C-alpha positions in Angstrom: -0.9 4.8 -4.8 -4.2 6.6 -4.0 -6.9 4.9 -1.9 -10.1 6.2 -3.5 -12.2 3.9 -1.3 -11.2 5.6 1.9 -11.7 9.1 0.3 -15.1 8.1 -0.9 -16.1 6.7 2.5 -15.0 9.8 4.3 -16.8 12.0 1.8 -19.9 9.9 2.1 -19.9 10.4 5.9 -19.3 14.1 5.5 -22.3 14.4 3.2 -24.4 12.4 5.5 -23.5 14.6 8.4 -24.1 17.7 6.4 -27.7 16.7 5.9 -28.3 16.5 9.7 -30.2 19.4 11.1 -28.1 21.9 13.0 -27.9 20.9 16.7 -28.7 17.2 16.1 -28.1 14.9 19.0 -25.0 12.8 19.5 -21.9 14.6 18.2 -23.1 18.0 17.1 -23.2 18.5 13.3 -20.6 21.2 13.4 -18.2 19.2 15.6 -18.6 16.1 13.3 -18.0 18.2 10.2 -14.9 19.7 11.8 -13.6 16.3 12.7 -14.2 14.9 9.2 -12.4 17.9 7.8 -9.4 17.2 10.0 -9.5 13.5 9.1 -9.4 14.5 5.4 -6.5 16.8 5.9 -4.5 14.3 8.0 -5.2 11.5 5.5 -3.9 13.7 2.7 -0.8 14.5 4.8 -0.2 10.9 5.6 -0.4 10.0 1.8 2.2 12.7 1.1 4.5 11.3 3.9 4.0 7.7 2.5 4.9 8.9 -1.0 8.0 10.8 0.3 9.1 7.7 2.1 8.6 5.5 -1.0 10.7 8.1 -3.0 13.4 8.1 -0.4 13.6 4.3 -0.5 13.7 4.3 -4.3 16.5 6.9 -4.3 18.4 4.9 -1.7 18.1 1.6 -3.5 19.1 3.3 -6.8 22.2 4.8 -5.3 23.2 1.7 -3.3 26.2 -0.4 -4.6 24.9 -2.6 -7.3 21.9 -0.3 -7.9 21.1 1.2 -11.3 23.3 4.3 -10.8 26.4 2.3 -10.0 26.3 0.8 -13.5 27.2 4.2 -15.1 
């Protein structure tokens, strides 16, 4: 399952930050862009971990007694 809403929101923030002038007050533009890049990468890694766990659970339930593989 892919959460396009979160990806869209992160990308929207990234684009908004990219339009700030370099050296803008608050979090510096470059720092904010780096943080959003890290957030995007971590989010993608988390999705892969979630998918891997779902696959492990599916494999485990399929090989458990009474599961689909035991009927063979």
